[in-house]
C-alpha positions in Angstrom: 0.0 0.0 0.0 1.4 3.3 -1.0 1.0 6.4 1.2 1.1 9.9 -0.5 3.7 12.3 0.9 2.1 15.5 -0.4 -1.5 16.5 -0.9 -3.1 18.9 -3.3 -3.7 22.1 -1.5 -6.6 22.9 -3.8 -8.7 20.7 -1.7 -9.1 23.5 0.8 -12.1 25.6 -0.3 -11.4 28.4 2.2 -8.2 29.6 0.7 -6.3 29.5 -2.5 -2.8 28.3 -2.1 0.0 29.6 -4.3 3.1 27.9 -3.1 6.2 30.0 -3.5 9.7 30.2 -1.8 10.0 32.4 1.2 13.3 33.6 -0.2 13.6 33.8 -4.0 17.2 32.9 -3.8 16.4 29.5 -2.3 15.7 26.6 -4.6 14.4 23.0 -4.1 17.1 21.9 -6.5 19.8 23.5 -4.4 21.4 20.6 -2.5 23.2 23.0 -0.1 20.0 24.4 1.4 19.0 22.8 4.6 15.2 23.5 4.5 12.8 25.3 2.2 9.6 26.8 3.6 6.5 27.7 1.7 3.7 30.2 2.8 0.3 30.7 1.5 -1.5 33.8 0.7 -4.0 34.0 3.6 -7.4 35.5 3.7 -7.3 38.7 5.8 -9.4 37.2 8.6 -7.0 34.2 9.1 -4.6 34.9 12.0 -2.1 32.1 12.1 0.4 31.4 9.3 0.0 28.0 7.5 3.2 26.5 6.0 4.7 23.4 4.4 8.4 22.7 4.8 10.9 20.2 3.4 14.0 19.3 5.5 17.0 17.6 4.0 19.4 18.0 6.9 19.5 15.0 9.2 19.7 17.0 12.4 17.0 19.6 11.5 14.8 16.8 10.2 15.1 14.9 13.4 14.6 18.1 15.5 11.5 18.9 13.6 10.0 15.4 14.2 10.9 15.7 17.9 9.3 19.1 18.1 6.2 17.9 16.4 5.9 15.0 18.9 6.3 17.4 21.7 3.5 19.6 20.3 0.9 16.7 20.4 -1.7 17.4 23.1 -4.3 14.6 23.1 -3.8 12.1 20.2 -1.8 11.4 17.1 -1.8 8.8 14.3 1.3 7.2 12.8 1.6 5.0 9.6 5.0 3.6 8.7 6.6 0.8 6.7 8.2 -2.3 8.3 11.2 -0.3 9.4 9.2 2.3 11.4 9.0 0.1 14.6 12.8 -0.1 14.7 13.1 3.6 14.0 10.6 4.5 16.7 12.2 2.3 19.4 15.8 2.4 18.1 16.4 6.1 17.7 16.8 7.6 21.1 15.3 11.0 20.4 12.1 9.3 18.9 11.7 6.7 21.7 11.9 9.5 24.3 9.0 11.2 22.5 6.9 7.9 22.9 7.9 7.7 26.5 6.6 11.3 26.9 3.4 10.4 25.2 2.8 7.7 27.7 3.6 9.9 30.6 1.2 12.6 29.4 -1.6 10.2 28.5 -1.5 10.9 24.8 -3.3 8.3 22.7 -1.3 7.1 19.7 -2.7 4.9 16.8 0.1 3.2 14.9 -0.1 1.2 11.6 2.8 -0.7 10.3 3.7 -3.9 8.4 4.6 -6.5 11.1 7.2 -9.0 10.0 9.2 -11.7 11.6 12.2 -9.4 11.7 10.5 -6.5 13.5 8.4 -8.3 16.0 10.7 -7.4 19.0 10.4 -3.7 18.1 6.7 -4.1 17.7 6.2 -5.7 21.1 8.2 -2.8 22.7 6.3 -0.2 20.7 3.0 -1.7 21.9 3.8 -0.4 25.4 3.2 3.1 24.1 0.7 2.8 21.2 -2.2 0.9 19.9 -0.6 -1.1 17.1 -2.2 -2.6 14.0 -0.8 -4.5 11.0 -1.3 -3.8 7.3 0.7 -5.5 4.5 2.9 -3.6 2.0 2.9 -0.2 3.7 5.1 2.2 1.8 6.4 5.5 3.2 6.0 7.0 6.7 3.7 9.7 8.1 2.4 11.1 11.4 -0.7 13.3 11.9 -1.6 15.2 15.1 -4.4 17.7 15.8 -2.4 20.5 14.2 0.6 19.1 12.3 1.6 16.6 9.7 5.1 15.1 9.1 6.2 12.5 6.6 9.3 10.8 5.2 9.5 8.6 2.1 12.1 6.2 3.3 13.7 4.9 6.5 17.1 3.4 6.7 18.1 0.0 8.1 19.4 -0.3 11.7 17.2 2.5 13.0 19.2 5.4 11.5 17.8 8.9 11.6 15.9 10.3 8.7 17.6 12.5 6.2 14.6 14.2 4.7 11.2 15.2 6.2 8.1 17.0 5.0 6.3 19.1 7.6 3.0 20.9 7.2 0.5 22.6 9.5 -1.9 23.3 6.6 -5.3 22.4 7.8 -6.4 20.9 4.5 -3.4 18.6 4.4 -3.9 17.5 8.0 -7.6 16.7 7.4 -6.9 14.9 4.2 -4.3 12.6 5.7 -6.4 12.1 8.8 -9.2 10.8 6.7 -6.8 8.7 4.7 -5.4 7.2 8.0 -8.9 6.4 9.3 -9.6 4.3 6.2 -6.4 2.4 6.7 -7.1 1.9 10.4 -10.5 0.2 9.6 -8.8 -2.3 7.3 -5.8 -3.1 9.5 -5.7 -6.0 11.9 -4.5 -6.1 15.5 -0.8 -6.4 16.2 -1.5 -9.3 18.6 -3.2 -11.3 15.9 -0.5 -10.7 13.3 2.3 -11.5 15.8 0.5 -14.7 16.8 0.1 -15.7 13.2 3.8 -15.2 12.5 5.0 -16.9 15.6 2.7 -19.9 15.0 3.5 -20.0 11.3 -0.1 -19.1 10.2 -0.4 -16.7 7.2 -3.4 -14.4 7.2 -6.0 -15.1 4.5 -5.4 -12.8 1.7 -6.8 -12.6 -1.9 -5.6 -9.8 -4.1 -5.9 -8.7 -7.7 -2.6 -7.5 -9.0 -2.2 -5.4 -12.1 1.3 -4.0 -11.8 3.6 -6.0 -14.1 6.6 -5.7 -11.7 4.5 -6.9 -8.8 3.0 -9.7 -10.9 6.5 -11.0 -11.7 7.5 -10.7 -8.0 4.4 -12.8 -6.9 5.1 -15.5 -9.5 8.7 -15.8 -8.4 7.7 -15.8 -4.7 5.1 -18.6 -5.2 7.7 -20.8 -7.0 10.5 -20.2 -4.5 8.4 -20.7 -1.4 6.7 -23.9 -2.6 7.1 -27.5 -1.5 5.0 -28.6 -4.5 3.9 -27.0 -7.8 0.8 -27.9 -9.8 0.3 -25.9 -13.0 -2.6 -25.8 -15.5 -1.9 -23.5 -18.5 -1.8 -23.0 -22.2 1.5 -23.5 -24.0 1.5 -19.7 -24.0 1.8 -19.8 -20.2 4.7 -22.3 -20.6 6.4 -19.9 -23.1 5.9 -17.1 -20.6 7.6 -19.2 -17.9 10.5 -20.1 -20.3 11.0 -16.4 -21.2 10.9 -15.0 -17.7 11.1 -17.5 -14.9 12.7 -20.7 -16.2 15.8 -20.4 -13.9 13.5 -20.5 -10.9 11.8 -23.7 -12.2 15.2 -25.2 -12.9 16.2 -24.6 -9.3 13.0 -26.3 -8.1 13.8 -29.3 -10.4 17.3 -29.6 -8.9 15.8 -29.6 -5.4 13.3 -32.3 -6.4 16.1 -34.5 -7.7 17.8 -34.4 -4.2 14.5 -34.8 -2.3 14.1 -31.3 -1.1 10.9 -30.6 -3.2 7.9 -32.7 -4.3 8.4 -31.6 -7.9 6.4 -29.9 -10.6 3.4 -31.3 -12.4 2.1 -29.4 -15.4 -1.2 -29.9 -17.4 -1.3 -28.3 -20.9 -2.5 -28.9 -24.4 0.0 -30.2 -27.0 -0.9 -30.0 -30.7 1.8 -28.6 -32.9 5.5 -29.1 -33.6 6.2 -25.8 -31.8 4.3 -27.1 -28.7 6.4 -30.3 -28.8 9.7 -28.3 -28.9 8.7 -26.2 -25.9 7.3 -29.1 -23.9 10.4 -31.1 -24.5 12.6 -28.4 -22.9 10.6 -28.7 -19.7 10.5 -32.5 -19.8 14.3 -32.5 -20.0 14.4 -30.6 -16.7 12.4 -33.4 -15.1 9.1 -31.6 -15.0 6.1 -34.0 -15.3 3.7 -32.9 -18.0 0.3 -34.3 -19.2 -1.8 -33.3 -22.2 -5.5 -32.5 -22.1 -7.8 -31.7 -25.0 -7.9 -27.9 -24.5 -7.3 -25.1 -22.0 -10.6 -23.3 -22.4 -10.3 -20.0 -20.5 -8.0 -19.9 -17.5 -4.6 -20.8 -16.2 -3.4 -21.3 -12.7 -0.2 -22.1 -10.7 -0.9 -23.8 -7.3 1.6 -24.5 -4.5 1.0 -25.9 -1.1 0.6 -22.3 0.2 -0.5 -20.0 -2.6 -2.6 -19.8 -5.8 -1.9 -17.5 -8.8 -4.8 -17.4 -11.3 -5.4 -15.5 -14.6 -8.0 -15.6 -17.3 -5.5 -14.6 -20.0 -4.2 -17.2 -22.4 -0.7 -15.6 -22.6 -0.4 -16.3 -26.3 3.1 -16.2 -27.7 4.3 -16.0 -24.1 2.9 -12.5 -23.4 3.1 -11.3 -19.8 -0.3 -11.3 -18.0 -1.8 -7.9 -17.1 -4.1 -9.2 -14.3 -3.2 -11.8 -11.7 -5.3 -13.1 -8.8 -3.2 -14.2 -5.9 -4.6 -16.0 -2.8 -3.6 -18.1 0.1 -7.3 -18.8 1.0 -7.6 -22.6 1.7 -11.0 -22.6 0.1 -9.4 -21.5 -3.2 -6.4 -23.8 -2.7 -8.6 -26.9 -2.1 -10.9 -26.0 -5.0 -8.1 -25.7 -7.5 -6.4 -28.7 -6.1 -9.5 -30.8 -6.8 -9.6 -29.4 -10.4 -6.0 -30.2 -10.9 -6.3 -33.8 -9.6 -9.2 -34.5 -12.1 -7.2 -32.9 -15.0 -4.1 -34.9 -14.1 -6.1 -38.1 -13.8 -7.7 -37.7 -17.3 -4.6 -36.3 -18.9 -2.3 -38.2 -21.3 1.4 -38.4 -20.6 3.2 -35.8 -22.6 5.8 -38.2 -24.0 3.1 -40.5 -25.2 1.2 -37.5 -26.7 4.3 -36.3 -28.5 5.0 -39.8 -29.9 1.4 -40.1 -31.1 1.6 -36.7 -32.9 4.9 -37.6 -34.5 3.6 -41.0 -35.7 0.1 -39.6 -36.6 -1.9 -41.6 -34.0 -3.5 -38.7 -32.2 -7.1 -37.6 -32.5 -8.5 -34.1 -31.7 -12.2 -33.6 -32.0 -14.1 -30.3 -32.2 -17.8 -29.8 -32.4 -19.1 -27.0 -34.6 -22.8 -26.4 -33.9 -23.1 -23.3 -36.1 -23.6 -24.2 -39.9 -22.2 -20.8 -40.9 -19.0 -21.5 -39.0 -18.7 -25.1 -40.3 -19.0 -23.9 -43.9 -16.3 -21.3 -43.3 -14.2 -23.9 -41.5 -14.4 -26.6 -44.3 -13.5 -24.0 -46.9 -10.3 -23.2 -45.0 -9.7 -26.9 -44.4 -9.8 -27.5 -48.2 -7.5 -24.6 -48.8 -5.0 -26.2 -46.4 -4.8 -29.4 -48.5 -1.4 -30.3 -49.8 -2.1 -33.6 -51.6 -5.6 -34.8 -51.6 -9.3 -34.0 -50.9 -11.9 -36.8 -50.7 -15.6 -35.8 -50.5 -18.5 -38.2 -49.9 -21.7 -36.3 -50.5 -25.0 -37.2 -48.9 -27.1 -37.6 -52.0 -28.0 -36.3 -55.4 -29.3 -33.2 -53.7 -26.0 -32.8 -51.9 -24.3 -32.9 -55.3 -26.6 -30.2 -56.8 -26.3 -28.1 -53.6 -22.5 -28.2 -53.8 -22.5 -26.9 -57.3 -25.1 -24.2 -56.6 -23.2 -22.9 -53.5 -19.8 -22.7 -55.3 -18.1 -25.5 -53.5 -17.0 -27.2 -56.8 -15.5 -23.9 -58.0 -13.0 -23.9 -55.1 -12.3 -27.6 -55.4 -11.7 -27.3 -59.2 -9.3 -24.4 -58.6 -7.4 -26.5 -56.0 -7.3 -29.5 -58.3 -5.9 -27.3 -61.1 -3.0 -26.6 -58.8 -2.1 -30.3 -58.4 -4.4 -31.3 -55.5 -6.1 -34.6 -56.2 -9.9 -34.1 -55.7 -12.4 -36.9 -55.7 -16.1 -36.5 -55.3 -18.4 -39.4 -54.7 -22.2 -39.2 -54.7 -24.0 -42.2 -53.3 -27.1 -41.8 -55.4 -28.1 -43.1 -58.8 -28.5 -40.5 -61.6 -30.9 -41.6 -64.3 -29.6 -42.0 -67.8 -31.6 -39.1 -69.0 -30.5 -36.8 -66.2 -28.4 -34.4 -68.2 -27.9 -32.0 -65.2 -25.3 -34.1 -63.5 -23.3 -34.7 -66.7 -23.4 -31.0 -67.5 -22.2 -30.1 -64.0 -19.4 -32.6 -64.1 -18.2 -31.4 -67.5 -17.7 -27.9 -66.1 -15.1 -29.0 -63.6 -12.4 -30.7 -65.6 -9.9 -31.3 -62.8 -12.3 -33.0 -60.4 -12.9 -36.7 -60.5 -16.6 -37.5 -60.1 -18.2 -40.8 -59.5 -21.7 -41.9 -58.7 -22.8 -45.1 -56.9 -25.6 -46.8 -58.6 -27.5 -47.1 -55.3 -28.3 -44.8 -52.4 -26.7 -45.3 -49.0 -29.6 -43.4 -47.4 -26.9 -41.3 -45.6 -27.7 -38.4 -43.4 -24.1 -37.2 -43.3 -21.5 -35.8 -45.6 -17.7 -36.4 -45.2 -14.7 -34.4 -46.2 -11.2 -35.9 -45.8 -8.0 -33.8 -46.3 -4.6 -35.3 -46.9 -5.7 -38.5 -45.0 -5.0 -36.6 -41.7 -8.1 -34.4 -41.2 -11.8 -35.1 -41.6 -15.1 -33.3 -41.2 -18.5 -35.0 -40.8 -21.6 -33.0 -41.5 -25.0 -33.8 -40.2 -27.6 -33.3 -43.0 -30.6 -31.9 -41.1 -32.7 -31.2 -44.2 -31.6 -32.6 -47.5 -34.3 -30.8 -49.4 -32.8 -27.3 -48.9 -30.6 -25.6 -51.5 -28.5 -23.6 -49.1 -26.0 -25.3 -46.8 -26.9 -23.0 -43.9 -30.4 -24.4 -43.8 -29.2 -28.0 -44.6 -26.5 -28.6 -42.1 -26.9 -29.4 -38.4 -23.9 -30.3 -36.2 -20.5 -30.7 -37.7 -17.6 -32.6 -36.2 -13.9 -31.8 -37.1 -11.5 -34.7 -36.4 -7.7 -34.1 -36.6 -5.8 -37.4 -36.6 -4.6 -40.0 -39.1 -6.3 -43.0 -37.5 -9.8 -41.5 -37.9 -9.1 -40.0 -41.3 -7.7 -43.3 -42.6 -10.8 -45.1 -41.3 -13.0 -42.7 -43.3 -10.6 -42.9 -46.3 -11.0 -46.7 -46.2 -14.8 -46.3 -46.5 -14.4 -43.8 -49.3 -12.0 -45.9 -51.3 -14.1 -49.0 -50.8 -17.1 -47.2 -52.2 -14.9 -45.6 -54.9 -13.7 -49.1 -56.0 -17.3 -50.3 -55.9 -18.1 -47.8 -58.7 -15.3 -49.4 -60.7 -16.4 -52.9 -60.0 -20.0 -52.0 -60.7 -19.0 -50.5 -64.0 -17.0 -53.6 -64.9 -19.9 -55.8 -63.7 -22.4 -53.8 -65.7 -20.3 -54.2 -68.8 -19.8 -57.9 -68.2 -23.6 -58.3 -67.4 -24.5 -56.6 -70.7 -22.0 -58.9 -72.5 -23.4 -61.9 -70.7 -26.9 -60.9 -71.5 -26.0 -60.6 -75.2 -24.2 -64.0 -75.1 -27.0 -65.6 -73.1 -29.6 -64.3 -75.5 -27.6 -65.7 -78.4 -27.1 -68.9 -76.6 -30.9 -69.2 -75.9 -31.7 -68.4 -79.4 -29.2 -71.0 -80.6 -30.5 -73.7 -78.2 -34.1 -72.9 -79.0 -33.3 -73.1 -82.7 -31.2 -76.2 -82.3 -33.9 -77.9 -80.3 -36.6 -77.2 -82.9 -34.3 -78.2 -85.7 -33.4 -81.4 -83.9 -37.1 -82.3 -83.2 -38.0 -81.8 -86.8 -36.0 -84.8 -88.2 -36.3 -86.9 -85.0 -40.0 -87.8 -85.4 -39.6 -89.0 -89.0 -36.5 -91.0 -88.1 -38.3 -92.6 -85.2 -41.4 -93.3 -87.2 -39.5 -94.8 -90.2 -37.3 -96.9 -87.9 -40.4 -98.4 -86.2 -42.1 -99.1 -89.6 -38.9 -100.8 -90.9 -38.7 -102.9 -87.7 -42.3 -104.1 -88.0 -41.6 -105.3 -91.6 -38.2 -106.9 -91.2 -37.7 -110.5 -90.0 -34.0 -110.4 -89.8 -33.0 -110.7 -86.1 -29.7 -108.7 -86.5 -31.5 -105.9 -88.3 -34.2 -105.8 -85.7 -31.6 -105.4 -83.0 -29.9 -102.6 -84.9 -33.2 -100.8 -85.4 -33.9 -101.1 -81.6 -30.7 -99.2 -81.0 -31.7 -96.5 -83.4 -35.2 -96.3 -81.9 -33.9 -96.1 -78.3 -31.3 -93.4 -79.1 -33.8 -91.5 -81.2 -36.2 -91.4 -78.2 -33.4 -90.1 -76.0 -32.6 -87.4 -78.5 -36.3 -86.6 -78.7 -36.4 -86.3 -74.8 -33.3 -84.1 -74.8 -34.8 -81.7 -77.4 -38.1 -81.6 -75.5 -36.2 -80.9 -72.2 -34.1 -78.1 -73.8 -37.3 -76.5 -75.2 -38.9 -76.8 -71.8 -35.9 -75.1 -70.2 -36.2 -72.3 -72.8 -39.8 -71.8 -71.9 -39.0 -71.7 -68.2 -36.2 -69.1 -68.6 -38.3 -67.0 -70.9 -41.2 -67.1 -68.4 -43.4 -68.7 -71.0 -44.1 -71.9 -69.1 -47.9 -72.2 -69.5 -50.0 -74.3 -67.2 -53.2 -75.9 -68.4 -54.9 -76.5 -65.0 -57.6 -78.9 -64.3 -58.9 -81.0 -61.3 -57.5 -84.5 -61.3 -56.9 -87.3 -58.8 -53.2 -87.4 -57.9 -53.5 -91.1 -56.7 -54.8 -92.3 -60.1 -52.1 -90.4 -61.9 -49.4 -92.0 -59.8 -50.9 -95.5 -60.3 -51.0 -95.0 -64.0 -47.4 -93.9 -64.1 -46.2 -96.8 -61.9 -48.0 -99.3 -64.1 -46.4 -97.8 -67.2 -42.9 -98.2 -65.6 -43.7 -101.8 -64.5 -44.7 -102.7 -68.0 -41.5 -101.4 -69.7 -38.9 -101.7 -67.0 -35.6 -103.3 -68.0 -35.6 -107.0 -67.5 -32.0 -106.8 -66.2 -33.2 -104.9 -63.1 -35.5 -106.3 -60.4 -37.3 -103.3 -59.0 -40.3 -103.5 -56.7 -42.8 -100.6 -56.4 -44.6 -100.1 -53.1 -47.2 -97.8 -51.5 -48.9 -96.6 -54.7 -52.0 -98.7 -54.4 -54.8 -96.2 -53.4 -57.8 -98.6 -53.7 -60.8 -97.6 -51.4 -59.1 -94.3 -50.4 -60.6 -90.8 -50.6 -59.4 -89.2 -53.8 -56.6 -86.6 -53.5 -57.8 -84.0 -55.9 -55.3 -81.5 -57.3 -56.0 -78.4 -59.4 -53.1 -78.2 -61.7 -51.5 -79.1 -65.0 -51.9 -82.9 -65.1 -49.3 -83.4 -67.8 -46.7 -81.3 -66.0 -47.2 -83.0 -62.7 -47.0 -86.3 -64.5 -43.7 -85.1 -66.0 -42.4 -84.4 -62.5 -43.4 -87.8 -61.1 -42.0 -89.5 -64.2 -38.6 -87.7 -63.7 -38.4 -88.7 -60.1 -39.2 -92.4 -60.7 -36.8 -92.4 -63.7 -34.0 -91.1 -61.5 -34.7 -93.7 -58.8 -34.6 -96.5 -61.4 -31.4 -95.1 -62.9 -29.5 -95.2 -59.6 -30.6 -98.7 -58.6 -28.0 -101.0 -60.0 -29.6 -104.5 -60.1 -32.4 -104.7 -57.7 -34.2 -102.5 -55.2 -37.4 -100.9 -54.0 -39.1 -97.7 -54.8 -41.7 -96.5 -52.3 -44.3 -93.9 -53.4 -46.7 -92.5 -50.9 -48.9 -89.4 -50.2 -49.4 -87.5 -47.0 -51.9 -84.7 -46.3 -50.8 -81.8 -44.0 -52.2 -78.5 -42.8 -49.8 -75.7 -43.6 -50.7 -72.0 -42.8 -54.5 -72.6 -42.7 -54.4 -74.6 -46.0 -54.1 -78.2 -46.8 -51.2 -79.5 -48.9 -50.4 -82.9 -50.3 -46.8 -84.2 -50.0 -45.6 -86.8 -52.5 -42.7 -88.9 -51.4 -40.5 -91.0 -53.8 -38.0 -93.1 -51.8 -35.5 -95.6 -53.3 -32.8 -97.9 -52.2 -30.3 -96.8 -54.9 -26.8 -95.3 -54.4 -28.1 -92.0 -53.0 -27.2 -88.5 -54.0 -23.6 -87.6 -54.4 -22.5 -85.1 -51.7 -20.6 -83.0 -54.3 -23.7 -82.3 -56.4 -26.2 -82.2 -53.5 -26.0 -78.3 -52.9 -26.8 -77.7 -56.6 -29.1 -80.7 -57.2 -32.0 -78.7 -58.8 -29.9 -76.6 -61.1 -29.3 -77.1 -64.8 -26.9 -79.7 -66.1 -26.0 -81.0 -62.6 -25.3 -84.8 -62.9 -22.7 -87.4 -62.5 -24.5 -90.0 -64.6 -23.9 -90.8 -68.3 -27.6 -91.6 -68.6 -29.0 -88.1 -68.4 -28.5 -84.4 -69.1 -29.2 -83.0 -65.7 -32.2 -81.1 -66.8 -35.0 -83.2 -65.3 -34.8 -82.0 -61.7 -34.4 -78.4 -62.9 -37.6 -78.7 -64.9 -39.4 -80.5 -62.1 -38.5 -77.8 -59.6 -39.9 -75.0 -61.9 -43.1 -76.9 -62.6 -43.8 -77.5 -58.9 -43.0 -73.9 -57.9 -45.2 -72.7 -60.7 -48.0 -74.6 -59.0 -47.2 -72.8 -55.6 -45.4 -75.9 -54.2 -41.9 -76.9 -53.1 -39.6 -79.8 -54.0 -36.6 -81.1 -52.0 -34.5 -84.2 -51.4 -32.4 -86.0 -48.8 -30.3 -89.1 -48.5 -31.8 -91.8 -46.3 -30.2 -91.9 -42.9 -30.8 -95.5 -41.7 -30.5 -97.2 -45.0 -29.1 -96.6 -48.5 -30.8 -94.6 -51.2 -32.4 -91.2 -51.4 -35.9 -89.7 -51.0 -37.4 -86.9 -53.1 -40.4 -84.9 -51.9 -42.7 -82.4 -53.5 -45.7 -80.5 -52.1 -48.8 -79.1 -53.9 -51.9 -77.3 -52.6 -54.8 -79.7 -52.2 -58.0 -79.0 -54.0 -61.0 -80.5 -52.2 -64.3 -80.7 -54.1 
């Protein structure tokens, strides 16, 4: 606290002071003059002479102080710095004055800064005065009822003063009296302060400091007087420390290494190469540092005794202009709790530096304002050095980007060597000329469109595979980005960017694959069409000569009596029938694949149909095989009426029985039965054909009902394919299994049951 030595005489409204030397030959600048007195121009009715004097001579100054003390009648007030107690009790002439005060019953109020060094003098002084303590008192003054004396500075070891200001001007006395009263109210008792010092208890004190010199002093004092240091600041605060106070921190680190200090822990945010260089200097001194995401608004330094706090970020290491300093335990405990939580969640600085250098770190910022995110992504794109990848949300996102000028900037960047790829996950129709016209305007950008929509509600921008932005699409129908975008997320970090890049490249490659597949599909369609046309034509052309050949061979056989010729004609007839069956099957497959398989439906008895087919097989079965049919006799049963194409269902049953016969080598059994079941509120009939043949080969089982699937030299592999399509055309199903407990296989098919 600073105490003024001179007051402005203009504060007295009763007189106008014009300070002038009593003797024009004297000068304040003349070092040989012992004292200079000033008088004021007095009103005519004022009797006494008011004056203000300055004494430079030690003897005269001390005499004036002694005379002033002697002139005190009832009370006086004294305010002095930490040396004033030793001056008051150590200078004989002054001490005698206080002894005289006590003898005469004069009341003295005394304010000083009580320190550990001046306690003995203060205790002695308390015998004569009412003593109070106030920190940082500067200068010395005393005020009585009629006089004021002051000196700017006292010397160590209770030396006499060398210069003194004296005044009996009423206005000056009243002003300093008022000033002292304010100080007295805020001062604390000497007993309390002495007790605090002797018991090692510091008074609770919270101050706002704005003087740069004092701020530096407080920072140094906190560091030097600490047993432990905890710091939370920007790297700007770290730069400030390095520029101005680093030696003090190095001294603390040395003490820590030899066990005389608990060390320094520092929480900051590390992002750039410059940050790494600065942090590494502190790490090399043994200071423990951890990284947190960001230092939002404040920085503090906390010791075991004091707290220094500022709201300033200290960018580029600039000195703070405001500092809050406190030893209040409430503040200390509060900031200690904050620091502990920050330290617990922070990342070790060495790991953080390693992550940054190897590209493994991630920084995430949320940008809720669409206007800010538009500006941010524009700057982000401008920062690109190699590549920009953009995944738009939809076809509307593509059109919106063109309308809002985004492609103009990207095309300019691409013309300067930046690779720019834009992917739109939405199919453009072949007659959509708008997209093609837009793409043709921007020659340096690579555009691709997925032939399907991802139904995305986000857009993604990836820059140099290190930074990425994700945009929430709030309303995709709007033309302006400001009304389209919601929340945006900026992510800085290679791992996240590479993840999004992987998704982008996967979709980008899909466009290539889709294009290749589309070309291959068109080619296959052309080839398949040609193949179908050829097969259909070939089947018709085959069937045309087959019937005459078969008819003529049968006629010739009926007329010839030569046994050898008859056998030869049997071979011709048998193979012609096979060729006829093949041609019919090929034509059937052509009908199925061209969706022209027509069903001539009627109501018929499925039992009778099966019986007729079995009898037909029994009559013409090869004599070399002994095959027994079971389960087909439906005499006295209720008819199982089916509404369907009798000839087609007959074709299915015929194919299944033919297969069973084909895979029974010499002898065996074929069981055919029918079962009625309720399925989803409707009745179905299930036909089962079970044989004791060699069973279904496990290699062809998964593709059993596909075209040309066979391991037999006796068939084409079309029968089951045709059967499957016939049954499914009737709304039924067909399936097969190998018999578990015995050899052979079982085929099933189901059909809706028509009850009349």
